[in-house]
Each structure stands twice: as C-alpha cells, then as structure tokens.
N, C-alpha and C positions, 0 to 999 in steps of 0.2 A: 423687396421691390414687389409691386403689385403685378397682378395678372393683366396682360393687354389682350386687346381683341384686335384681330386684324381683318380688313376687308378691301376688295377693289371697290373704288368709288364709282358709282354710275355717273356717267358724263353729265346727266341732268343736275347733279350736285355740285358741279364744279363752282358755283357761287360760295359753297360753304368753305371749300378748300382755299378760295381767293381770300376770304377773310383770315383764315388761319395764316396764310403766308403774308398777308399785310402786316400782321401784327408780330410774327416772329421771324420773317425772312422776307423783307420787302422787295428784294430783287427776284424772289419766286413768283412766277405768274402761270398757273395751270392752264392748259388748253384743252379743248374738248376731244382733240384726237390724241392725248397722250393717255396712258395707263397710269393711273393714281392709285396707290396703295396706302391706306391710312393706318395708324394705330389708335385705339380708343382705351382710355382707362377704365377703371371699374363703375365711374359715373357716366359713362359712354361720351365723354368729352373727347375731341380729336386732341392727341398728345404728340403726335408726329405724322409726317408725310414723306412720300417719296414718289417722284414721276420717273416714266420711261417714255422717253421721246422716240418715236418711230423714224428711223433713218434707214428705210428697207435696203437689205434685209436685216440690218442691225438695229440695236435699240441703245440709246444713251440713257445711263442712270443718270437722273439730275435732280436738283431741287430737295435734296435730303434735308429735312430740318426737324427739330424737336422743339417742342414749346419751352420757352425760357425756364420755367419753374420745374420742369422735368429733365433737364440736362444733367449729365454726370449720374445719371441713375440706370444705365445700361439700357435705357429705351432704343436708341438708335441700333445698338446691337441686336436686340429683339427683332426689330423691324426688319434689318438687313438678313437676318437668319430665316424669317419666314419668307422673304423674297427669295433666298437660296433653294427654299424647300419648294416653292410654288412657280417661281418665274424665271430666275436666272439661269442662263445657258451661255454657251461659248460665243454669242452672238451679241452679247452686252459689254458695252464699254462705259467707261465713267472718266471724267476729267477732275481728278482729286486736287484740291488745295494741298499744298506740300505738307502741312501739318496733319492732314487726314490720311496720308498714304498708309500709315501702318495700320489705321483703322480699317480701310479697305483690303489691304493685304490680309488682315484676319479673317476676312470673309472670301478669300480666294481670288481676289483681284491681283494682278500682275501688272508692275510697270511695263510699258511699251516705248519703243523709240517712235517719235512722231512720224517719221518718214515710212514706217510700217503699217500704219493705220490705213484701213481701206478708205478708197474714195471720198465719199460725202462726210464721213467721219473726220477724216484728215483736214478736209476743207473747213469744217465746222472748229475743229480745234485751232487752225491757222487764224481763223476771224477772231476768236476768243483772245488767243495770245498777243495778235497784233494790237489789240485793246488794251495791252499792258497786264492782262492777268497772268499770274503765274499758276500754271496748272501741270499736273502730272497726268499724262495719259495712261489709262490702265484698262486692262480686259479681264472679264471673269473667265477664269481656268477651272473646269471641274476638276475634283480632286482625282488623282490617278493619271491625269492626262499629260 
C-alpha cells in the first residue's frame, strides 16, 4: 500500500473536490461551509475524501468516498485513521449504510438509537430515512469513554 498524504481542503478549492465526487460518488456534493479532508497518492492525485457537515455544536461525517481504482486497498481506513487523530471527537456522528457499519465500528463509531440523536442530527436522520434510505446512526466514541 502506497503512502498517502492527507490535508484539509481550502474552501477555495471546492471545485476540485466537486469533480472528484462527480466521478466517484455523484450523490456527494461538497459545500464551502463543510470541512473537507482529502487523501492524495504519491503522484499528488486526490484518491479519497470525506466531509464534515456542521450541525452546531455537532458534526456529521458524510460523503466518505475513495476513487474507484483505489478501493479495497485500505485507503478509507487510512483516511479515517487520520481523521481520528486530527478531527474526530464525541460531537461527531455519521449515518452509515448497513454494509459499512463494521467499517465505522472499527474506527470507534458506535450505533445509536435514532430517538437518542440530538435535535438537528435527529431531524436530518429522519429526513434521510423518510426518503427510503437505510441508514445506521452512529456516534464517535473516544477510546476508554
């Protein structure tokens, strides 16, 4: 597995990540008010991205995607490990697709009951699930907490 470089994307560079999402995850659309973390390969090409949407005082991890040709190579694990070291705290939630629940669990996210989600996070979860999306609400739990 190649060494990856991680960085927080400057909001002025959002158009770069929009192209990446359009190619690898068309439903993902980065916004300038989101925190975007990218992974670059040894040729400095973006190979993965994850966004953190502010739902004050919480954040929602969303739009985690890896370039098609880099999938199944541990890139997502490396990106999320970087986020654990630099960004994640107990104010971060995610709505995982059921088949990704174990992936997020490996990075200290724990399933939550929907009715225990805080206000706006709960509202957003309800909106997504009313659209027919099967999602598992999860919260980042610091080790030892």
